[in-house]
Backbone atoms as SQL, in Angstrom:
CREATE TABLE atoms (id INTEGER PRIMARY KEY, chain TEXT, resi INTEGER, resn TEXT, atom TEXT, x REAL, y REAL, z REAL);
INSERT INTO atoms VALUES
  (1, 'A', 1, 'UNK', 'N', 9.531, 64.626, 11.328),
  (2, 'A', 1, 'UNK', 'CA', 10.511, 63.487, 10.949),
  (3, 'A', 1, 'UNK', 'C', 10.225, 62.801, 12.885),
  (4, 'A', 2, 'UNK', 'N', 10.680, 61.972, 13.043),
  (5, 'A', 2, 'UNK', 'CA', 9.951, 61.425, 13.998),
  (6, 'A', 2, 'UNK', 'C', 11.825, 61.586, 14.861),
  (7, 'A', 3, 'UNK', 'N', 11.811, 61.110, 16.479),
  (8, 'A', 3, 'UNK', 'CA', 12.685, 61.156, 17.248),
  (9, 'A', 3, 'UNK', 'C', 13.786, 60.608, 16.161),
  (10, 'A', 4, 'UNK', 'N', 13.876, 58.940, 16.033),
  (11, 'A', 4, 'UNK', 'CA', 14.649, 57.656, 15.944),
  (12, 'A', 4, 'UNK', 'C', 15.552, 58.473, 14.523),
  (13, 'A', 5, 'UNK', 'N', 14.275, 59.352, 13.340),
  (14, 'A', 5, 'UNK', 'CA', 14.875, 59.345, 12.102),
  (15, 'A', 5, 'UNK', 'C', 16.005, 60.811, 12.567),
  (16, 'A', 6, 'UNK', 'N', 15.712, 61.823, 13.192),
  (17, 'A', 6, 'UNK', 'CA', 16.556, 62.699, 14.161),
  (18, 'A', 6, 'UNK', 'C', 17.788, 62.560, 14.778),
  (19, 'A', 7, 'UNK', 'N', 17.476, 61.116, 15.379),
  (20, 'A', 7, 'UNK', 'CA', 19.372, 60.684, 16.228),
  (21, 'A', 7, 'UNK', 'C', 19.603, 60.272, 14.865),
  (22, 'A', 8, 'UNK', 'N', 19.200, 59.384, 14.431),
  (23, 'A', 8, 'UNK', 'CA', 20.352, 58.844, 13.143),
  (24, 'A', 8, 'UNK', 'C', 20.969, 59.911, 12.085),
  (25, 'A', 9, 'UNK', 'N', 20.424, 60.772, 12.044),
  (26, 'A', 9, 'UNK', 'CA', 20.686, 61.949, 10.789),
  (27, 'A', 9, 'UNK', 'C', 21.431, 62.957, 11.774),
  (28, 'A', 10, 'UNK', 'N', 21.654, 63.290, 13.184),
  (29, 'A', 10, 'UNK', 'CA', 22.741, 63.440, 14.405),
  (30, 'A', 10, 'UNK', 'C', 23.665, 62.998, 14.321),
  (31, 'A', 11, 'UNK', 'N', 23.729, 61.261, 14.437),
  (32, 'A', 11, 'UNK', 'CA', 24.595, 60.312, 14.447),
  (33, 'A', 11, 'UNK', 'C', 25.627, 60.255, 13.136),
  (34, 'A', 12, 'UNK', 'N', 24.695, 60.154, 11.959),
  (35, 'A', 12, 'UNK', 'CA', 25.336, 60.765, 10.798),
  (36, 'A', 12, 'UNK', 'C', 26.134, 61.565, 10.465),
  (37, 'A', 13, 'UNK', 'N', 25.591, 63.137, 10.940),
  (38, 'A', 13, 'UNK', 'CA', 26.674, 64.050, 11.156),
  (39, 'A', 13, 'UNK', 'C', 27.536, 64.310, 12.271),
  (40, 'A', 14, 'UNK', 'N', 27.414, 63.927, 13.009),
  (41, 'A', 14, 'UNK', 'CA', 28.428, 63.556, 14.053),
  (42, 'A', 14, 'UNK', 'C', 29.879, 62.712, 13.467),
  (43, 'A', 15, 'UNK', 'N', 29.466, 61.641, 12.582),
  (44, 'A', 15, 'UNK', 'CA', 30.407, 60.664, 12.353),
  (45, 'A', 15, 'UNK', 'C', 31.429, 61.472, 10.987),
  (46, 'A', 16, 'UNK', 'N', 30.601, 62.215, 10.319),
  (47, 'A', 16, 'UNK', 'CA', 30.783, 62.912, 9.127),
  (48, 'A', 16, 'UNK', 'C', 31.734, 64.019, 9.677),
  (49, 'A', 17, 'UNK', 'N', 31.709, 64.974, 10.689),
  (50, 'A', 17, 'UNK', 'CA', 32.512, 65.450, 11.589),
  (51, 'A', 17, 'UNK', 'C', 33.525, 65.376, 12.097),
  (52, 'A', 18, 'UNK', 'N', 33.389, 63.925, 12.919),
  (53, 'A', 18, 'UNK', 'CA', 34.663, 63.332, 13.375),
  (54, 'A', 18, 'UNK', 'C', 35.758, 62.727, 12.364),
  (55, 'A', 19, 'UNK', 'N', 35.089, 62.745, 11.003),
  (56, 'A', 19, 'UNK', 'CA', 36.138, 62.147, 10.247),
  (57, 'A', 19, 'UNK', 'C', 36.808, 63.362, 9.628),
  (58, 'A', 20, 'UNK', 'N', 36.049, 64.355, 9.229),
  (59, 'A', 20, 'UNK', 'CA', 36.862, 65.523, 9.044),
  (60, 'A', 20, 'UNK', 'C', 37.734, 65.981, 9.796),
  (61, 'A', 21, 'UNK', 'N', 37.268, 66.017, 11.750),
  (62, 'A', 21, 'UNK', 'CA', 38.500, 66.717, 12.316),
  (63, 'A', 21, 'UNK', 'C', 40.059, 66.001, 11.885),
  (64, 'A', 22, 'UNK', 'N', 39.686, 64.384, 11.520),
  (65, 'A', 22, 'UNK', 'CA', 40.369, 63.392, 11.829),
  (66, 'A', 22, 'UNK', 'C', 41.113, 63.903, 10.653),
  (67, 'A', 23, 'UNK', 'N', 41.281, 63.859, 9.603),
  (68, 'A', 23, 'UNK', 'CA', 41.429, 64.165, 8.182),
  (69, 'A', 23, 'UNK', 'C', 42.313, 65.972, 8.052),
  (70, 'A', 24, 'UNK', 'N', 41.911, 66.516, 9.375),
  (71, 'A', 24, 'UNK', 'CA', 41.928, 67.888, 8.953),
  (72, 'A', 24, 'UNK', 'C', 43.146, 67.863, 10.059),
  (73, 'A', 25, 'UNK', 'N', 43.508, 66.638, 11.109),
  (74, 'A', 25, 'UNK', 'CA', 44.655, 66.861, 11.609),
  (75, 'A', 25, 'UNK', 'C', 45.271, 65.948, 11.304),
  (76, 'A', 26, 'UNK', 'N', 45.341, 65.047, 10.585),
  (77, 'A', 26, 'UNK', 'CA', 46.462, 64.476, 10.015),
  (78, 'A', 26, 'UNK', 'C', 47.078, 65.775, 9.122),
  (79, 'A', 27, 'UNK', 'N', 45.939, 66.742, 8.120),
  (80, 'A', 27, 'UNK', 'CA', 47.023, 67.514, 6.916),
  (81, 'A', 27, 'UNK', 'C', 48.188, 69.019, 8.142),
  (82, 'A', 28, 'UNK', 'N', 47.589, 69.132, 9.386),
  (83, 'A', 28, 'UNK', 'CA', 48.781, 69.609, 9.628),
  (84, 'A', 28, 'UNK', 'C', 49.627, 69.505, 10.428),
  (85, 'A', 29, 'UNK', 'N', 49.690, 67.707, 10.419),
  (86, 'A', 29, 'UNK', 'CA', 50.983, 67.291, 11.125),
  (87, 'A', 29, 'UNK', 'C', 52.058, 66.716, 9.792),
  (88, 'A', 30, 'UNK', 'N', 51.649, 67.170, 8.651),
  (89, 'A', 30, 'UNK', 'CA', 52.006, 66.709, 8.027),
  (90, 'A', 30, 'UNK', 'C', 53.451, 67.507, 7.784),
  (91, 'A', 31, 'UNK', 'N', 54.871, 66.887, 7.324),
  (92, 'A', 31, 'UNK', 'CA', 55.775, 67.263, 7.250),
  (93, 'A', 31, 'UNK', 'C', 55.983, 68.897, 6.192),
  (94, 'A', 32, 'UNK', 'N', 56.855, 69.617, 6.624),
  (95, 'A', 32, 'UNK', 'CA', 56.536, 70.965, 5.689),
  (96, 'A', 32, 'UNK', 'C', 58.209, 71.312, 4.821),
  (97, 'A', 33, 'UNK', 'N', 57.799, 71.639, 3.500),
  (98, 'A', 33, 'UNK', 'CA', 58.822, 71.809, 2.774),
  (99, 'A', 33, 'UNK', 'C', 60.225, 72.820, 3.306),
  (100, 'A', 34, 'UNK', 'N', 61.280, 72.174, 3.087),
  (101, 'A', 34, 'UNK', 'CA', 62.158, 72.846, 3.154),
  (102, 'A', 34, 'UNK', 'C', 62.581, 74.023, 2.562),
  (103, 'A', 35, 'UNK', 'N', 61.860, 74.640, 1.436),
  (104, 'A', 35, 'UNK', 'CA', 62.180, 75.483, 1.180),
  (105, 'A', 35, 'UNK', 'C', 61.313, 77.171, 1.701),
  (106, 'A', 36, 'UNK', 'N', 61.833, 78.115, 2.221),
  (107, 'A', 36, 'UNK', 'CA', 61.710, 79.069, 3.085),
  (108, 'A', 36, 'UNK', 'C', 60.173, 79.941, 2.396),
  (109, 'A', 37, 'UNK', 'N', 60.057, 79.650, 1.212),
  (110, 'A', 37, 'UNK', 'CA', 58.805, 80.591, 0.225),
  (111, 'A', 37, 'UNK', 'C', 57.484, 79.657, 0.736),
  (112, 'A', 38, 'UNK', 'N', 58.267, 78.336, 0.208),
  (113, 'A', 38, 'UNK', 'CA', 56.248, 77.299, 0.479),
  (114, 'A', 38, 'UNK', 'C', 56.651, 77.298, 2.418),
  (115, 'A', 39, 'UNK', 'N', 57.605, 77.006, 3.058),
  (116, 'A', 39, 'UNK', 'CA', 57.060, 76.758, 4.452),
  (117, 'A', 39, 'UNK', 'C', 56.002, 78.201, 4.761),
  (118, 'A', 40, 'UNK', 'N', 56.459, 79.061, 4.390),
  (119, 'A', 40, 'UNK', 'CA', 55.143, 80.535, 4.719),
  (120, 'A', 40, 'UNK', 'C', 54.461, 80.291, 3.970),
  (121, 'A', 41, 'UNK', 'N', 53.683, 79.411, 2.998),
  (122, 'A', 41, 'UNK', 'CA', 52.648, 79.380, 2.419),
  (123, 'A', 41, 'UNK', 'C', 52.136, 78.166, 3.068),
  (124, 'A', 42, 'UNK', 'N', 52.804, 77.071, 3.539),
  (125, 'A', 42, 'UNK', 'CA', 52.547, 75.914, 4.124),
  (126, 'A', 42, 'UNK', 'C', 52.079, 76.752, 5.813),
  (127, 'A', 43, 'UNK', 'N', 52.664, 77.186, 6.178),
  (128, 'A', 43, 'UNK', 'CA', 52.475, 77.826, 7.697),
  (129, 'A', 43, 'UNK', 'C', 50.825, 78.583, 7.729),
  (130, 'A', 44, 'UNK', 'N', 50.768, 79.328, 6.646),
  (131, 'A', 44, 'UNK', 'CA', 49.372, 80.082, 6.673),
  (132, 'A', 44, 'UNK', 'C', 48.102, 78.943, 6.299),
  (133, 'A', 45, 'UNK', 'N', 48.507, 77.995, 5.305),
  (134, 'A', 45, 'UNK', 'CA', 47.384, 76.911, 4.837),
  (135, 'A', 45, 'UNK', 'C', 46.825, 76.128, 6.535),
  (136, 'A', 46, 'UNK', 'N', 48.165, 75.689, 7.030),
  (137, 'A', 46, 'UNK', 'CA', 48.263, 75.711, 8.992),
  (138, 'A', 46, 'UNK', 'C', 47.277, 75.944, 9.417),
  (139, 'A', 47, 'UNK', 'N', 47.135, 77.555, 9.320),
  (140, 'A', 47, 'UNK', 'CA', 46.402, 78.385, 10.288),
  (141, 'A', 47, 'UNK', 'C', 44.912, 78.249, 9.622),
  (142, 'A', 48, 'UNK', 'N', 44.678, 78.027, 8.703),
  (143, 'A', 48, 'UNK', 'CA', 43.206, 77.744, 8.134),
  (144, 'A', 48, 'UNK', 'C', 42.912, 76.792, 8.407),
  (145, 'A', 49, 'UNK', 'N', 43.383, 75.883, 8.379),
  (146, 'A', 49, 'UNK', 'CA', 43.417, 73.875, 8.490),
  (147, 'A', 49, 'UNK', 'C', 42.556, 74.182, 10.238),
  (148, 'A', 50, 'UNK', 'N', 43.696, 74.901, 11.029),
  (149, 'A', 50, 'UNK', 'CA', 43.552, 75.045, 12.839),
  (150, 'A', 50, 'UNK', 'C', 41.650, 75.937, 12.489),
  (151, 'A', 51, 'UNK', 'N', 41.862, 76.527, 12.041),
  (152, 'A', 51, 'UNK', 'CA', 40.544, 77.320, 12.338),
  (153, 'A', 51, 'UNK', 'C', 39.125, 76.426, 12.110),
  (154, 'A', 52, 'UNK', 'N', 39.557, 75.907, 10.818),
  (155, 'A', 52, 'UNK', 'CA', 38.454, 75.047, 10.267),
  (156, 'A', 52, 'UNK', 'C', 38.343, 73.639, 11.059),
  (157, 'A', 53, 'UNK', 'N', 39.473, 73.150, 11.904),
  (158, 'A', 53, 'UNK', 'CA', 39.245, 72.100, 12.772),
  (159, 'A', 53, 'UNK', 'C', 38.825, 72.912, 14.167),
  (160, 'A', 54, 'UNK', 'N', 39.050, 73.888, 14.660),
  (161, 'A', 54, 'UNK', 'CA', 38.595, 75.251, 15.707),
  (162, 'A', 54, 'UNK', 'C', 36.766, 74.533, 15.539),
  (163, 'A', 55, 'UNK', 'N', 36.650, 74.694, 14.253),
  (164, 'A', 55, 'UNK', 'CA', 34.929, 75.171, 14.227),
  (165, 'A', 55, 'UNK', 'C', 34.474, 73.738, 14.040),
  (166, 'A', 56, 'UNK', 'N', 35.050, 72.763, 13.423),
  (167, 'A', 56, 'UNK', 'CA', 34.369, 71.639, 13.222),
  (168, 'A', 56, 'UNK', 'C', 34.214, 70.693, 14.856),
  (169, 'A', 57, 'UNK', 'N', 35.353, 71.013, 15.427),
  (170, 'A', 57, 'UNK', 'CA', 35.055, 70.676, 17.194),
  (171, 'A', 57, 'UNK', 'C', 33.932, 71.631, 18.131),
  (172, 'A', 58, 'UNK', 'N', 33.495, 72.617, 17.102),
  (173, 'A', 58, 'UNK', 'CA', 32.408, 73.232, 18.238),
  (174, 'A', 58, 'UNK', 'C', 31.319, 72.843, 18.053),
  (175, 'A', 59, 'UNK', 'N', 31.403, 72.545, 16.265),
  (176, 'A', 59, 'UNK', 'CA', 30.146, 71.135, 15.924),
  (177, 'A', 59, 'UNK', 'C', 29.656, 69.792, 16.055),
  (178, 'A', 60, 'UNK', 'N', 31.323, 69.013, 16.464),
  (179, 'A', 60, 'UNK', 'CA', 30.790, 68.126, 17.173),
  (180, 'A', 60, 'UNK', 'C', 30.250, 68.692, 18.459),
  (181, 'A', 61, 'UNK', 'N', 30.727, 69.464, 19.127),
  (182, 'A', 61, 'UNK', 'CA', 30.016, 69.707, 20.637),
  (183, 'A', 61, 'UNK', 'C', 28.121, 69.672, 20.395),
  (184, 'A', 62, 'UNK', 'N', 28.225, 70.580, 19.667),
  (185, 'A', 62, 'UNK', 'CA', 27.063, 71.262, 19.481),
  (186, 'A', 62, 'UNK', 'C', 25.935, 69.531, 19.057),
  (187, 'A', 63, 'UNK', 'N', 26.239, 69.037, 18.005),
  (188, 'A', 63, 'UNK', 'CA', 25.920, 67.764, 18.000),
  (189, 'A', 63, 'UNK', 'C', 25.516, 66.588, 18.903),
  (190, 'A', 64, 'UNK', 'N', 27.126, 66.424, 19.505),
  (191, 'A', 64, 'UNK', 'CA', 27.006, 65.851, 20.712),
  (192, 'A', 64, 'UNK', 'C', 26.132, 66.345, 22.001),
  (193, 'A', 65, 'UNK', 'N', 26.042, 67.620, 22.287),
  (194, 'A', 65, 'UNK', 'CA', 24.836, 67.973, 23.011),
  (195, 'A', 65, 'UNK', 'C', 23.291, 67.484, 23.004),
  (196, 'A', 66, 'UNK', 'N', 23.213, 67.714, 21.713),
  (197, 'A', 66, 'UNK', 'CA', 22.593, 67.395, 20.984),
  (198, 'A', 66, 'UNK', 'C', 21.801, 65.925, 20.953),
  (199, 'A', 67, 'UNK', 'N', 22.455, 65.270, 20.827),
  (200, 'A', 67, 'UNK', 'CA', 22.346, 63.478, 21.297),
  (201, 'A', 67, 'UNK', 'C', 21.579, 62.975, 22.427),
  (202, 'A', 68, 'UNK', 'N', 22.924, 63.956, 23.573),
  (203, 'A', 68, 'UNK', 'CA', 22.556, 63.856, 24.906),
  (204, 'A', 68, 'UNK', 'C', 20.942, 64.220, 25.469),
  (205, 'A', 69, 'UNK', 'N', 20.720, 65.448, 24.506),
  (206, 'A', 69, 'UNK', 'CA', 19.290, 66.241, 25.204),
  (207, 'A', 69, 'UNK', 'C', 18.155, 64.934, 24.636),
  (208, 'A', 70, 'UNK', 'N', 18.633, 64.180, 23.322),
  (209, 'A', 70, 'UNK', 'CA', 17.607, 62.812, 23.174),
  (210, 'A', 70, 'UNK', 'C', 17.412, 61.830, 24.364),
  (211, 'A', 71, 'UNK', 'N', 18.710, 61.738, 24.604),
  (212, 'A', 71, 'UNK', 'CA', 18.773, 60.501, 25.155),
  (213, 'A', 71, 'UNK', 'C', 17.767, 60.657, 27.204),
  (214, 'A', 72, 'UNK', 'N', 17.864, 62.815, 27.230),
  (215, 'A', 72, 'UNK', 'CA', 17.472, 62.584, 28.760),
  (216, 'A', 72, 'UNK', 'C', 16.169, 63.058, 28.251),
  (217, 'A', 73, 'UNK', 'N', 15.935, 62.685, 27.628),
  (218, 'A', 73, 'UNK', 'CA', 14.049, 63.720, 27.135),
  (219, 'A', 73, 'UNK', 'C', 13.812, 65.051, 27.111),
  (220, 'A', 74, 'UNK', 'N', 14.984, 65.678, 27.103),
  (221, 'A', 74, 'UNK', 'CA', 15.061, 66.891, 26.927),
  (222, 'A', 74, 'UNK', 'C', 14.711, 67.725, 25.444),
  (223, 'A', 75, 'UNK', 'N', 15.513, 67.272, 24.124),
  (224, 'A', 75, 'UNK', 'CA', 15.509, 67.495, 23.320),
  (225, 'A', 75, 'UNK', 'C', 13.961, 67.862, 22.529),
  (226, 'A', 76, 'UNK', 'N', 14.134, 69.178, 21.929),
  (227, 'A', 76, 'UNK', 'CA', 12.919, 69.935, 21.435),
  (228, 'A', 76, 'UNK', 'C', 12.761, 71.405, 22.301),
  (229, 'A', 77, 'UNK', 'N', 12.681, 70.975, 23.575),
  (230, 'A', 77, 'UNK', 'CA', 12.111, 72.012, 24.451),
  (231, 'A', 77, 'UNK', 'C', 13.132, 73.944, 24.402),
  (232, 'A', 78, 'UNK', 'N', 12.943, 74.442, 24.145),
  (233, 'A', 78, 'UNK', 'CA', 14.147, 75.815, 24.394),
  (234, 'A', 78, 'UNK', 'C', 14.763, 75.780, 25.706),
  (235, 'A', 79, 'UNK', 'N', 15.672, 76.069, 25.613),
  (236, 'A', 79, 'UNK', 'CA', 16.312, 76.261, 26.507),
  (237, 'A', 79, 'UNK', 'C', 16.185, 78.054, 27.643),
  (238, 'A', 80, 'UNK', 'N', 15.317, 78.481, 26.742),
  (239, 'A', 80, 'UNK', 'CA', 15.364, 79.781, 27.449),
  (240, 'A', 80, 'UNK', 'C', 14.395, 79.901, 27.790),
  (241, 'A', 81, 'UNK', 'N', 13.050, 79.690, 26.997),
  (242, 'A', 81, 'UNK', 'CA', 11.852, 79.796, 27.726),
  (243, 'A', 81, 'UNK', 'C', 11.346, 78.379, 28.161),
  (244, 'A', 82, 'UNK', 'N', 11.369, 77.262, 27.378),
  (245, 'A', 82, 'UNK', 'CA', 10.931, 76.018, 27.907),
  (246, 'A', 82, 'UNK', 'C', 10.033, 75.337, 27.086),
  (247, 'A', 83, 'UNK', 'N', 8.985, 76.505, 26.202),
  (248, 'A', 83, 'UNK', 'CA', 8.483, 76.055, 24.882),
  (249, 'A', 83, 'UNK', 'C', 8.991, 75.044, 24.387),
  (250, 'A', 84, 'UNK', 'N', 7.848, 74.636, 23.053),
  (251, 'A', 84, 'UNK', 'CA', 8.888, 73.535, 22.540),
  (252, 'A', 84, 'UNK', 'C', 9.368, 74.387, 20.989),
  (253, 'A', 85, 'UNK', 'N', 10.252, 73.719, 20.608),
  (254, 'A', 85, 'UNK', 'CA', 10.686, 73.969, 19.442),
  (255, 'A', 85, 'UNK', 'C', 9.983, 73.410, 18.110),
  (256, 'A', 86, 'UNK', 'N', 9.686, 74.342, 17.178),
  (257, 'A', 86, 'UNK', 'CA', 8.623, 73.291, 16.066),
  (258, 'A', 86, 'UNK', 'C', 9.418, 72.519, 15.901),
  (259, 'A', 87, 'UNK', 'N', 8.960, 71.328, 15.405),
  (260, 'A', 87, 'UNK', 'CA', 9.103, 70.217, 14.029),
  (261, 'A', 87, 'UNK', 'C', 9.782, 71.051, 13.139),
  (262, 'A', 88, 'UNK', 'N', 9.073, 71.876, 12.272),
  (263, 'A', 88, 'UNK', 'CA', 10.053, 72.399, 11.658),
  (264, 'A', 88, 'UNK', 'C', 11.281, 72.765, 11.443),
  (265, 'A', 89, 'UNK', 'N', 11.654, 73.665, 12.614),
  (266, 'A', 89, 'UNK', 'CA', 12.788, 74.280, 12.968),
  (267, 'A', 89, 'UNK', 'C', 13.993, 72.923, 13.137),
  (268, 'A', 90, 'UNK', 'N', 13.394, 72.119, 14.018),
  (269, 'A', 90, 'UNK', 'CA', 14.335, 70.764, 14.508),
  (270, 'A', 90, 'UNK', 'C', 14.500, 70.135, 13.062),
  (271, 'A', 91, 'UNK', 'N', 13.291, 69.877, 12.352),
  (272, 'A', 91, 'UNK', 'CA', 14.238, 69.109, 10.816),
  (273, 'A', 91, 'UNK', 'C', 14.664, 70.219, 10.394),
  (274, 'A', 92, 'UNK', 'N', 14.821, 71.422, 10.210),
  (275, 'A', 92, 'UNK', 'CA', 16.343, 72.280, 9.898),
  (276, 'A', 92, 'UNK', 'C', 17.392, 72.245, 10.419),
  (277, 'A', 93, 'UNK', 'N', 17.133, 72.755, 11.947),
  (278, 'A', 93, 'UNK', 'CA', 18.273, 72.368, 12.436),
  (279, 'A', 93, 'UNK', 'C', 18.427, 71.584, 13.834),
  (280, 'A', 94, 'UNK', 'N', 18.523, 70.406, 13.109),
  (281, 'A', 94, 'UNK', 'CA', 18.330, 69.516, 14.514),
  (282, 'A', 94, 'UNK', 'C', 19.211, 69.228, 15.766),
  (283, 'A', 95, 'UNK', 'N', 20.388, 70.462, 15.891),
  (284, 'A', 95, 'UNK', 'CA', 20.904, 70.705, 17.120),
  (285, 'A', 95, 'UNK', 'C', 20.036, 72.263, 17.786),
  (286, 'A', 96, 'UNK', 'N', 18.955, 72.432, 17.200),
  (287, 'A', 96, 'UNK', 'CA', 18.714, 73.812, 18.325),
  (288, 'A', 96, 'UNK', 'C', 18.120, 73.828, 18.979),
  (289, 'A', 97, 'UNK', 'N', 18.937, 74.666, 20.274),
  (290, 'A', 97, 'UNK', 'CA', 18.666, 75.004, 21.514),
  (291, 'A', 97, 'UNK', 'C', 17.776, 75.599, 21.737),
  (292, 'A', 98, 'UNK', 'N', 17.409, 76.839, 20.531),
  (293, 'A', 98, 'UNK', 'CA', 16.485, 77.496, 20.985),
  (294, 'A', 98, 'UNK', 'C', 15.273, 77.907, 20.079),
  (295, 'A', 99, 'UNK', 'N', 14.005, 78.539, 20.375),
  (296, 'A', 99, 'UNK', 'CA', 12.724, 78.077, 19.687),
  (297, 'A', 99, 'UNK', 'C', 12.600, 79.637, 18.701),
  (298, 'A', 100, 'UNK', 'N', 12.351, 79.573, 17.582),
  (299, 'A', 100, 'UNK', 'CA', 12.669, 80.768, 17.083),
  (300, 'A', 100, 'UNK', 'C', 12.428, 81.729, 17.487),
  (301, 'A', 101, 'UNK', 'N', 11.192, 82.222, 18.569),
  (302, 'A', 101, 'UNK', 'CA', 11.086, 83.788, 18.972),
  (303, 'A', 101, 'UNK', 'C', 12.612, 83.949, 20.216),
  (304, 'A', 102, 'UNK', 'N', 13.395, 83.260, 21.174),
  (305, 'A', 102, 'UNK', 'CA', 14.176, 83.268, 21.427),
  (306, 'A', 102, 'UNK', 'C', 15.577, 82.734, 20.621),
  (307, 'A', 103, 'UNK', 'N', 15.577, 82.649, 19.346),
  (308, 'A', 103, 'UNK', 'CA', 16.674, 82.488, 18.467),
  (309, 'A', 103, 'UNK', 'C', 16.705, 83.524, 18.413),
  (310, 'A', 104, 'UNK', 'N', 15.889, 84.480, 18.168),
  (311, 'A', 104, 'UNK', 'CA', 15.788, 85.928, 17.191),
  (312, 'A', 104, 'UNK', 'C', 16.684, 87.193, 18.113);
């Protein structure tokens, strides 16, 4: 896969994650029922949605960092040993920061 194709995939993934985060934030800001038993369930749901939102934000930061490495010309270099990350690994995990050996 070419660098342009990887960049396009990362940009598409970023857009998808940002849309998901926006949707999650909307879900959390919805008003709650006046029924106390329903409110308890809604609060539990809010906690789950908040956890998913936090994970989505972390994924956004990871993808943004990969795009920044592409711009800087450091994309595909292992941050631990400096060796090249294999193309197969980058195709499977475009935001990878470590080669297979260092990721273990």
